[in-house]
C-alpha positions as CSV (number, residue, x, y, z in Angstrom):
1,M,-186.9,77.2,-56.9
2,R,-186.5,80.4,-55.1
3,T,-183.3,81.0,-53.1
4,I,-182.0,83.1,-50.1
5,N,-178.4,84.1,-49.6
6,R,-176.5,84.0,-46.3
7,E,-177.0,87.5,-45.2
8,E,-181.0,87.3,-45.8
9,L,-181.1,84.0,-44.0
10,A,-179.3,85.3,-41.0
11,A,-181.6,88.2,-40.7
12,A,-184.6,86.0,-41.2
13,M,-183.3,83.6,-38.5
14,K,-182.8,86.5,-36.3
15,A,-186.4,87.7,-36.5
16,G,-187.7,84.1,-36.3
17,A,-189.4,84.5,-39.7
18,V,-188.0,81.1,-41.0
19,T,-188.0,77.5,-40.4
20,V,-184.8,76.1,-41.4
21,V,-184.6,72.6,-42.7
22,D,-181.1,70.5,-42.8
23,A,-181.7,68.1,-45.6
24,L,-178.5,66.1,-45.0
25,P,-178.5,62.6,-43.4
26,P,-178.6,62.4,-39.4
27,K,-175.1,61.7,-38.9
28,P,-173.7,65.0,-40.6
29,Y,-176.6,66.8,-39.1
30,A,-175.6,65.6,-35.7
31,E,-172.1,66.9,-36.3
32,R,-173.0,70.3,-37.2
33,H,-176.0,72.2,-38.4
34,L,-177.3,75.7,-38.6
35,P,-178.8,77.2,-35.2
36,G,-182.4,75.8,-34.6
37,A,-182.4,73.8,-38.0
38,M,-184.5,70.6,-37.9
39,N,-183.3,67.5,-39.6
40,L,-185.6,66.2,-42.6
41,V,-184.4,63.9,-45.2
42,I,-186.1,63.2,-48.6
43,E,-186.3,59.5,-47.5
44,E,-188.5,60.4,-44.6
45,L,-190.6,63.2,-46.6
46,E,-194.0,61.7,-45.2
47,R,-192.7,63.0,-41.6
48,A,-193.1,66.6,-43.0
49,A,-196.7,66.6,-42.3
50,T,-195.9,66.2,-38.6
51,V,-193.2,68.7,-38.2
52,L,-193.7,71.4,-40.6
53,R,-196.7,73.9,-41.1
54,H,-198.1,74.4,-44.6
55,D,-198.1,78.2,-44.0
56,A,-194.5,78.2,-42.6
57,A,-191.6,80.2,-44.7
58,I,-189.1,77.4,-45.0
59,V,-185.5,77.5,-46.1
60,V,-183.7,74.0,-47.0
61,Y,-180.0,73.8,-47.1
62,S,-177.4,70.9,-47.5
63,T,-173.7,70.9,-48.0
64,D,-173.2,73.3,-50.9
65,S,-174.3,74.1,-54.3
66,A,-172.9,70.8,-55.6
67,C,-175.2,68.6,-53.3
68,G,-178.6,67.9,-54.6
69,R,-180.4,67.0,-51.4
70,A,-181.5,70.6,-50.6
71,P,-183.2,71.3,-54.0
72,E,-184.6,67.7,-54.0
73,L,-186.3,67.9,-50.7
74,A,-187.5,71.7,-51.4
75,E,-189.1,70.4,-54.6
76,A,-190.8,67.6,-53.0
77,L,-192.2,69.9,-50.1
78,V,-193.6,72.3,-52.9
79,S,-195.3,69.3,-54.6
80,A,-196.7,68.2,-51.1
81,G,-198.4,71.7,-50.9
82,Y,-196.0,73.8,-48.8
83,R,-196.5,77.1,-50.4
84,D,-193.3,79.4,-49.2
85,V,-190.2,77.2,-49.8
86,R,-186.8,78.5,-50.5
87,T,-183.1,76.9,-50.7
88,Y,-179.9,78.4,-49.5
89,P,-177.8,76.9,-52.4
90,E,-174.2,77.7,-50.6
91,G,-175.4,75.7,-47.7
92,I,-173.5,74.9,-44.6
93,A,-170.1,75.2,-46.1
94,D,-170.7,78.8,-46.9
95,W,-172.3,79.6,-43.5
96,A,-169.2,77.9,-41.6
97,A,-166.6,79.7,-43.9
98,A,-168.2,82.9,-42.8
99,G,-167.6,82.1,-39.3
100,L,-171.1,82.1,-38.4
101,P,-172.3,79.9,-35.4
102,L,-173.2,76.2,-35.8
103,E,-174.9,73.5,-33.4
104,S,-174.3,69.9,-32.9
105,G,-176.4,67.2,-31.6
106,T,-179.8,65.5,-32.8
107,G,-183.1,67.4,-33.0
108,T,-186.4,67.9,-34.7
109,A,-189.0,70.7,-34.8
110,G,-189.8,72.0,-31.6
111,D,-192.9,70.3,-29.7
112,D,-195.1,73.2,-30.1
113,D,-194.4,73.6,-33.8
114,Q,-194.9,70.0,-34.4
115,L,-198.3,70.3,-32.6
116,R,-199.4,73.2,-34.5
117,A,-198.3,71.3,-37.7
118,L,-200.4,68.3,-36.5
119,V,-203.7,70.4,-35.9
120,E,-203.3,72.1,-39.3
121,R,-202.8,68.8,-40.9
122,W,-206.0,67.5,-39.1
123,A,-207.9,70.5,-40.5
124,E,-206.5,69.9,-43.9
125,L,-207.8,66.3,-43.9
126,E,-211.3,67.4,-42.7
127,R,-211.3,70.0,-45.3
128,T,-210.2,67.8,-48.2
129,Q,-212.2,64.7,-47.2
130,D,-208.9,62.6,-47.2
131,A,-210.1,59.6,-45.4
132,D,-206.8,57.7,-45.9
133,G,-204.7,60.3,-44.4
134,F,-206.1,59.9,-40.9
135,A,-204.0,56.6,-40.6
136,D,-200.7,58.4,-39.9
137,L,-202.5,61.1,-37.7
138,L,-204.5,59.3,-35.2
139,T,-203.5,56.8,-32.6
140,E,-204.6,53.1,-32.6
141,Q,-206.6,54.0,-29.4
142,F,-208.2,57.4,-30.8
143,T,-211.7,58.4,-29.7
144,G,-213.6,61.1,-31.4
145,I,-216.6,62.7,-29.6
146,G,-218.9,64.8,-31.8
147,P,-221.1,67.8,-30.8
148,V,-224.2,65.6,-30.1
149,G,-222.3,63.0,-28.0
150,F,-221.6,60.2,-30.7
151,V,-218.2,58.3,-30.1
152,L,-216.1,57.2,-32.9
153,N,-212.8,55.0,-33.1
154,A,-210.1,56.0,-35.6
155,T,-211.5,53.9,-38.4
156,Q,-215.1,55.3,-37.9
157,W,-213.7,58.9,-37.7
158,A,-212.0,58.5,-41.3
159,D,-215.1,56.6,-42.6
160,R,-217.3,59.7,-42.0
161,H,-215.6,61.0,-45.4
162,R,-215.9,57.7,-47.3
163,D,-219.8,57.2,-47.3
164,G,-220.8,60.6,-48.1
165,R,-222.8,61.5,-45.1
166,L,-220.2,64.2,-44.0
167,V,-219.2,66.9,-46.6
168,N,-217.1,69.7,-45.3
169,H,-217.2,72.6,-47.8
170,A,-214.9,74.7,-45.6
171,F,-213.0,73.8,-42.1
172,E,-210.8,76.0,-40.4
173,V,-209.0,75.8,-37.0
174,T,-208.0,79.0,-35.2
175,D,-206.9,80.3,-31.8
176,L,-205.0,77.1,-30.9
177,D,-203.8,76.9,-27.3
178,I,-201.3,74.2,-26.2
179,A,-200.4,72.9,-23.0
180,R,-197.7,70.1,-22.8
181,Y,-197.2,67.6,-20.0
182,G,-194.1,65.6,-21.1
183,D,-195.0,63.4,-23.9
184,L,-198.8,64.4,-23.5
185,A,-200.3,67.6,-25.0
186,V,-203.8,69.1,-24.2
187,M,-205.0,71.6,-26.7
188,H,-208.2,73.7,-27.6
189,A,-209.2,75.9,-30.4
190,V,-212.0,77.2,-32.2
191,E,-213.2,75.1,-35.3
192,T,-215.3,76.8,-38.0
193,Q,-217.0,74.8,-40.6
194,R,-219.5,75.0,-43.6
195,T,-220.7,71.4,-43.7
196,T,-223.4,69.1,-44.9
197,A,-224.0,66.3,-42.4
198,R,-226.5,63.6,-43.5
199,G,-228.1,65.9,-46.1
200,H,-228.7,68.8,-43.5
201,E,-226.5,72.0,-43.2
202,N,-224.3,72.0,-40.0
203,N,-222.6,75.3,-40.1
204,G,-221.1,77.4,-37.4
205,S,-218.2,77.5,-34.9
206,F,-217.4,74.9,-32.6
207,R,-214.9,74.7,-29.4
208,V,-212.7,71.7,-30.0
209,G,-210.3,70.0,-27.6
210,L,-207.6,67.7,-28.7
211,T,-205.2,65.5,-26.8
212,A,-201.9,64.4,-28.6
213,I,-199.4,61.8,-27.5
214,K,-195.8,61.7,-28.5
215,D,-194.7,58.5,-30.0
216,G,-190.9,58.5,-30.6
217,D,-190.4,61.9,-32.3
218,V,-193.9,62.1,-33.8
219,W,-196.9,63.4,-32.3
220,R,-200.3,61.8,-33.0
221,I,-203.9,62.8,-31.9
222,A,-205.4,60.4,-29.4
223,R,-208.8,62.6,-28.7
224,I,-211.0,64.9,-30.2
225,Q,-214.0,66.5,-28.6
226,L,-216.2,69.0,-30.1
227,S,-218.7,71.3,-28.2
228,G,-221.9,72.3,-29.3
229,P,-222.2,75.4,-31.6
230,M,-220.6,78.4,-30.0
231,I,-223.2,81.4,-29.3
232,E,-222.9,85.0,-28.5
233,P,-222.8,86.0,-25.0
234,G,-226.1,86.4,-23.4
235,Q,-227.7,84.4,-26.3
236,R,-229.7,81.2,-25.2
237,P,-228.8,78.0,-26.7
238,P,-231.5,76.3,-29.1
239,F,-232.1,73.4,-26.6
240,A,-232.9,76.1,-23.8
241,R,-235.5,78.1,-25.9
């Protein structure tokens, strides 16, 4: 497992180049933690998908080099597909001994970071055809609206990947824009796919609108709506030709 020292971590935090994760239980985390650190314990590893982006540079710490929580969580994150994970072995004891600032109180990842991770997780599930993964991602009242007007509930949306009628060979979401209104988030992005639907190619880029609702500390997707295929300015859509 790669590591980072105090000076390197302080510089990366100042530059906003890392996501810092405190692997200690909630009580010691609330008492003191590194500035901006989120709390994630190994016992709640499944929550990582809703608070951490897979492309983020992540640094995990705990008490000190004798505490096994940081390396255990870091290894689990790597196994879960997070590509850039390091530990700060000396931990919060070293940080405090150097007289560097600490924070107190409870907290999680910022809402915008959670929402970006949520959308990234959605794209990953579509790309990998992981039908079972949608259960933790979508609300019970989820509605999905496709580019030709079909309307699906959460079970039907996941089942697209079970019966073979939809195969995503590539699936990417870019240009994400987020607007939050309390515990409601309205987002739009560009979704680009290389897809076979019912035996026919359905490739291209689409505008996608997503609505997410915050349930406690966790954001979930309540609605996805796809536009028709995007076209170049001045180009006429197929139905108008």
